[in-house]
Residue frames relative to the residue before (quaternion, step in Angstrom):
aa qw qx qy qz dx dy dz
X 1.0000 0.0000 0.0000 0.0000 0.00 0.00 0.00
X 0.6045 0.5750 -0.3610 0.4167 3.60 1.01 -0.73
X 0.6656 0.5024 -0.3094 0.4571 3.60 0.93 -0.85
X 0.6528 0.5168 -0.3243 0.4491 3.58 0.97 -0.83
X 0.6950 0.4507 -0.3005 0.4727 3.60 0.87 -0.83
X 0.6118 0.5297 -0.3599 0.4644 3.61 1.07 -0.59
X 0.6362 0.5228 -0.3233 0.4663 3.56 1.03 -0.79
X 0.6484 0.5096 -0.3149 0.4699 3.57 0.95 -0.85
X 0.6395 0.5307 -0.3214 0.4541 3.57 0.98 -0.83
X 0.6666 0.4966 -0.3209 0.4538 3.59 0.95 -0.78
X 0.6016 0.5419 -0.3699 0.4556 3.61 1.09 -0.55
X 0.6495 0.5056 -0.3227 0.4673 3.58 0.97 -0.81
X 0.6636 0.5064 -0.3087 0.4561 3.58 0.94 -0.86
X 0.6209 0.5692 -0.3487 0.4109 3.60 1.04 -0.74
X 0.5730 0.6271 -0.3841 0.3617 3.60 1.12 -0.48
X 0.8194 0.2460 -0.1625 0.4915 3.62 0.92 -0.65
X 0.7903 0.3442 -0.2548 0.4381 3.67 0.39 -0.98
X 0.6421 0.5877 -0.3452 0.3508 3.62 0.89 -0.81
X 0.6623 0.5483 -0.3597 0.3625 3.67 0.72 -0.88
X 0.5795 0.5861 -0.3953 0.4054 3.63 1.04 -0.57
X 0.7302 0.3964 -0.2317 0.5059 3.59 1.06 -0.72
X 0.5153 0.7272 -0.3588 0.2773 3.57 1.30 -0.07
X 0.5543 0.6672 -0.4247 0.2594 3.68 0.83 -0.73
X 0.6728 0.5098 -0.3328 0.4204 3.65 0.87 -0.75
X 0.7638 0.3724 -0.2613 0.4580 3.68 0.67 -0.86
X 0.3698 0.7839 -0.4581 0.1972 3.63 1.21 -0.13
X 0.6652 0.5156 -0.3588 0.4036 3.71 0.75 -0.79
X 0.7035 0.4418 -0.2917 0.4742 3.62 1.00 -0.62
X 0.5174 0.6914 -0.4014 0.3053 3.58 1.19 -0.43
X 0.6451 0.5250 -0.3710 0.4129 3.69 0.77 -0.78
X 0.6473 0.4998 -0.3408 0.4637 3.61 0.95 -0.74
X 0.6505 0.5309 -0.3258 0.4346 3.58 0.95 -0.83
X 0.7597 0.3756 -0.2050 0.4897 3.58 0.99 -0.79
X 0.4963 0.7111 -0.4132 0.2781 3.60 1.23 -0.11
X 0.6051 0.5875 -0.3783 0.3814 3.60 1.02 -0.58
X 0.7378 0.2725 -0.2332 0.5719 3.64 0.70 -0.87
X 0.5238 -0.6304 0.4433 0.3628 3.62 -0.95 0.67
X 0.5733 -0.6007 0.4327 0.3509 3.54 -1.11 0.72
X 0.4447 -0.7104 0.4737 0.2705 3.60 -0.96 0.78
X 0.7343 -0.3854 0.2474 0.5010 3.62 0.96 0.68
X 0.7939 -0.2839 0.2314 0.4854 3.54 -1.16 -0.66
X 0.1207 -0.7918 0.5982 0.0275 3.56 -0.85 1.04
X 0.2750 -0.7443 0.5851 0.1676 3.58 -0.92 0.91
X 0.0080 0.7851 -0.6186 0.0284 3.57 -0.98 0.91
X 0.0970 -0.7743 0.6221 0.0642 3.56 -1.07 0.75
X 0.0161 -0.7826 0.6222 -0.0045 3.56 -1.03 0.83
X 0.1383 -0.7647 0.6234 0.0869 3.53 -1.29 0.38
X 0.5153 -0.6566 0.4544 0.3113 3.56 -0.98 0.83
X 0.7823 -0.0575 0.0456 0.6185 3.59 1.12 -0.66
X 0.7108 -0.4404 0.3124 0.4509 3.57 -1.26 0.07
X 0.7121 0.4567 -0.2553 0.4682 3.58 1.06 -0.75
X 0.5955 0.5887 -0.3648 0.4071 3.59 1.18 -0.49
X 0.5441 -0.6136 0.4451 0.3596 3.58 -1.11 0.59
X 0.5433 -0.6019 0.4715 0.3468 3.56 -1.22 0.54
X 0.1454 -0.7440 0.6425 0.1118 3.54 -1.05 0.78
X 0.0965 -0.8215 0.5617 0.0170 3.55 -0.63 1.13
X 0.0044 -0.7786 0.6272 -0.0202 3.54 -1.18 0.66
X 0.2402 -0.7124 0.6235 0.2144 3.53 -1.29 0.27
X 0.0027 0.8125 -0.5830 -0.0013 3.55 -1.08 0.60
X 0.0785 -0.7424 0.6624 0.0634 3.45 -1.37 0.41
X 0.0457 -0.8082 0.5844 0.0558 3.57 -1.02 0.65
X 0.2762 -0.7095 0.6244 0.1746 3.50 -1.30 0.53
X 0.0582 -0.8138 0.5781 -0.0053 3.57 -0.76 1.06
X 0.5069 -0.5951 0.5171 0.3487 3.53 -1.26 0.46
X 0.4601 -0.7132 0.4512 0.2759 3.58 -0.65 1.08
X 0.6744 0.5205 -0.3087 0.4231 3.60 0.90 -0.88
X 0.8182 0.2761 -0.1185 0.4902 3.59 0.80 -1.00
X 0.4119 -0.7052 0.4826 0.3164 3.58 1.15 -0.47
X 0.4330 0.7020 -0.4582 0.3313 3.60 1.30 0.13
X 0.4240 -0.6850 0.5311 0.2626 3.56 -0.98 0.89
X 0.2489 -0.7560 0.5887 0.1411 3.57 -0.86 0.99
X 0.7808 -0.0515 0.0716 0.6185 3.56 0.86 -1.01
X 0.0135 -0.7497 0.6613 0.0216 3.53 -1.03 0.85
X 0.0944 -0.7825 0.6139 0.0423 3.57 -0.81 1.00
X 0.0512 -0.7754 0.6293 -0.0112 3.53 -0.83 1.08
X 0.0435 -0.7931 0.6075 0.0051 3.58 -0.77 1.02
X 0.0235 0.7921 -0.6083 0.0441 3.53 -0.76 1.08
X 0.3913 -0.6758 0.5647 0.2669 3.53 -1.24 0.45
X 0.4036 -0.7253 0.5039 0.2390 3.57 -0.58 1.19
X 0.4725 -0.7122 0.4329 0.2866 3.63 -0.70 1.05
X 0.6895 0.4911 -0.2970 0.4418 3.61 0.99 -0.75
X 0.7955 0.3054 -0.1574 0.4991 3.62 0.82 -0.94
X 0.3089 -0.7605 0.4967 0.2821 3.60 1.27 -0.43
X 0.4784 0.6461 -0.4444 0.3952 3.59 1.22 0.50
X 0.4118 -0.6958 0.5154 0.2839 3.60 -0.88 0.83
X 0.1108 -0.7777 0.6181 0.0281 3.56 -1.05 0.89
X 0.2323 -0.7672 0.5839 0.1287 3.57 -0.93 0.94
X 0.0947 -0.7472 0.6557 0.0540 3.54 -1.07 0.86
X 0.1179 -0.7992 0.5878 0.0434 3.57 -0.76 1.05
X 0.1628 -0.7280 0.6564 0.1123 3.52 -1.09 0.82
X 0.0839 -0.7986 0.5958 -0.0156 3.54 -0.71 1.19
X 0.6009 -0.5808 0.3863 0.3903 3.62 -1.14 0.36
X 0.5766 -0.5402 0.4722 0.3909 3.55 -1.33 0.23
X 0.7120 0.4612 -0.3154 0.4253 3.59 -1.25 0.24
X 0.4058 0.7167 -0.4728 0.3134 3.57 1.11 0.67
X 0.4667 -0.5771 0.5707 0.3514 3.50 -1.36 0.29
X 0.2807 -0.8422 0.4360 0.1478 3.57 0.18 1.34
X 0.6554 0.5240 -0.3622 0.4059 3.68 0.78 -0.81
X 0.6640 0.5143 -0.3127 0.4437 3.60 1.09 -0.59
X 0.3204 -0.7706 0.4950 0.2417 3.60 1.18 -0.48
X 0.5103 -0.6012 0.5022 0.3549 3.54 -1.20 -0.64
X 0.2449 -0.7568 0.5874 0.1492 3.55 -1.29 0.30
X 0.1901 -0.7355 0.6384 0.1240 3.52 -1.23 0.67
X 0.0630 0.7814 -0.6192 0.0455 3.55 -1.07 0.74
X 0.2164 -0.7521 0.6093 0.1274 3.57 -0.90 0.98
X 0.8242 -0.0834 -0.0132 0.5600 3.56 -0.72 1.18
X 0.7478 -0.3406 0.2497 0.5122 3.64 -0.67 -1.01
X 0.3432 0.7724 -0.4705 0.2536 3.59 1.23 0.44
X 0.7242 -0.4145 0.3089 0.4565 3.55 -1.32 -0.15
X 0.4320 -0.6889 0.5145 0.2721 3.57 -1.14 0.63
X 0.2436 -0.7387 0.6138 0.1351 3.52 -1.16 0.73
X 0.2998 -0.7644 0.5476 0.1611 3.57 -0.73 1.10
X 0.1192 -0.7792 0.6132 0.0508 3.55 -1.01 0.90
X 0.3184 -0.7228 0.5799 0.1997 3.54 -1.03 0.81
X 0.4076 -0.6751 0.5515 0.2718 3.59 -0.95 0.88
X 0.2680 -0.8118 0.5013 0.1337 3.57 -0.66 1.09
X 0.8029 -0.1050 0.1117 0.5760 3.58 0.93 -0.83
X 0.1681 -0.7552 0.6196 0.1321 3.57 -1.27 0.34
X 0.0109 0.7548 -0.6557 -0.0116 3.55 -1.22 0.57
X 0.7796 -0.3885 0.1946 0.4510 3.60 -1.21 0.00
X 0.6823 0.4773 -0.3109 0.4582 3.66 1.10 -0.41
X 0.7651 -0.3010 0.1994 0.5331 3.60 1.19 -0.30
X 0.5270 -0.5902 0.5017 0.3496 3.52 -1.36 -0.26
X 0.2329 -0.8093 0.5338 0.0766 3.56 -1.07 0.77
X 0.0144 -0.7477 0.6639 -0.0016 3.50 -1.20 0.75
X 0.0184 -0.7961 0.6036 0.0399 3.58 -1.08 0.57
X 0.0200 -0.7920 0.6100 -0.0151 3.53 -1.22 0.56
X 0.4512 -0.6213 0.5409 0.3432 3.58 -1.08 0.61
X 0.3548 -0.7306 0.5408 0.2188 3.58 -1.07 0.69
X 0.3412 -0.7547 0.5311 0.1787 3.54 -0.51 1.24
X 0.6584 -0.5348 0.3480 0.3992 3.63 -1.13 0.55
X 0.6575 0.5054 -0.3309 0.4503 3.63 0.97 -0.74
X 0.6391 0.4991 -0.3286 0.4842 3.61 1.06 -0.72
X 0.6282 0.5316 -0.3376 0.4570 3.60 0.97 -0.81
X 0.6471 0.5180 -0.3186 0.4599 3.59 0.95 -0.86
X 0.6936 0.4565 -0.2946 0.4731 3.60 0.90 -0.84
X 0.5977 0.5380 -0.3677 0.4671 3.63 1.10 -0.56
X 0.6683 0.5151 -0.2959 0.4478 3.58 1.00 -0.87
X 0.7820 0.3344 -0.1774 0.4951 3.59 0.97 -0.81
X 0.5712 0.6415 -0.3663 0.3578 3.59 1.25 -0.32
X 0.4869 -0.6585 0.4979 0.2853 3.51 -1.35 0.24
X 0.8239 0.0196 0.0413 0.5649 3.58 1.03 -0.79
X 0.2226 -0.7258 0.6370 0.1335 3.53 -1.12 0.83
X 0.1504 -0.7840 0.5969 0.0798 3.56 -0.81 0.99
X 0.1349 -0.7574 0.6364 0.0554 3.55 -0.86 1.08
X 0.0362 0.8225 -0.5662 0.0400 3.58 -0.62 1.05
X 0.0331 0.7623 -0.6432 0.0641 3.52 -1.24 0.67
X 0.4000 -0.6957 0.5324 0.2694 3.57 -1.27 0.20
X 0.3799 -0.6851 0.5634 0.2626 3.54 -1.16 0.65
X 0.7506 -0.4006 0.2694 0.4511 3.58 -1.31 0.00
X 0.6682 0.4805 -0.2969 0.4842 3.61 1.14 -0.57
X 0.4764 -0.7016 0.4010 0.3464 3.60 1.35 0.25
X 0.4027 0.6583 -0.5170 0.3703 3.58 1.09 0.76
X 0.3734 -0.7244 0.5312 0.2316 3.58 -0.88 0.91
X 0.1218 -0.7680 0.6274 0.0413 3.53 -0.92 0.99
X 0.0793 -0.7977 0.5976 0.0162 3.58 -0.75 1.06
X 0.1350 -0.7926 0.5931 0.0415 3.57 -0.74 1.07
X 0.2470 -0.7802 0.5551 0.1484 3.61 -0.58 1.10
X 0.0858 -0.7759 0.6242 0.0305 3.58 -0.96 0.90
X 0.3794 -0.7460 0.4903 0.2432 3.64 -0.51 1.10
X 0.2635 -0.7804 0.5532 0.1244 3.56 -1.11 0.76
X 0.3444 0.7968 -0.4653 0.1730 3.61 1.25 0.01
X 0.7884 0.2577 -0.1760 0.5301 3.66 1.00 -0.60
X 0.3040 0.7831 -0.4939 0.2243 3.61 1.24 0.35
X 0.6821 0.5101 -0.3069 0.4246 3.61 0.74 -1.06
X 0.6683 0.4983 -0.3070 0.4591 3.61 0.88 -0.90
X 0.6661 0.4857 -0.3059 0.4763 3.61 0.95 -0.84
X 0.6581 0.5122 -0.3200 0.4497 3.60 0.92 -0.87
X 0.6235 0.5536 -0.3415 0.4338 3.59 1.00 -0.77
X 0.6215 0.5534 -0.3453 0.4339 3.61 1.13 -0.56
X 0.7796 0.3712 -0.1873 0.4683 3.62 1.05 -0.64
X 0.5810 0.6342 -0.3918 0.3266 3.62 1.09 -0.41
């Protein structure tokens, strides 16, 4: 029991002091966390310096169990100037770029995303989150991220939304 409560205590502590020291080890972190499945949406806050304002975001990623490779990473942050939530998606390389990606909550309408850039870790798309999409993310059960590979096969990655509202409330 002592180990379980110590582990729980460290999770609570990680919410505030740890992220400030996090920027350097971040690239190795996805591999370290890839074996156990991600516990859903995680809130993280970082600051460029002690005097800089905290920037908070929530994220969830889907990884290949065998290789630990990230397939989809969704990061949602609230822009400090506009207070509008913005989603940044990291998708794998080898996409049919002209088609972009699509987001869909449960059986709702699909939102088309344009792929903006690619680098060695993947391809990226971002979009402001409209109030109606935010409402459906908060009340929905599953977010589906879909895209096509080079062979024009559609790949749909389901991302659970069960703890989205609680995580988002921590950063808004």
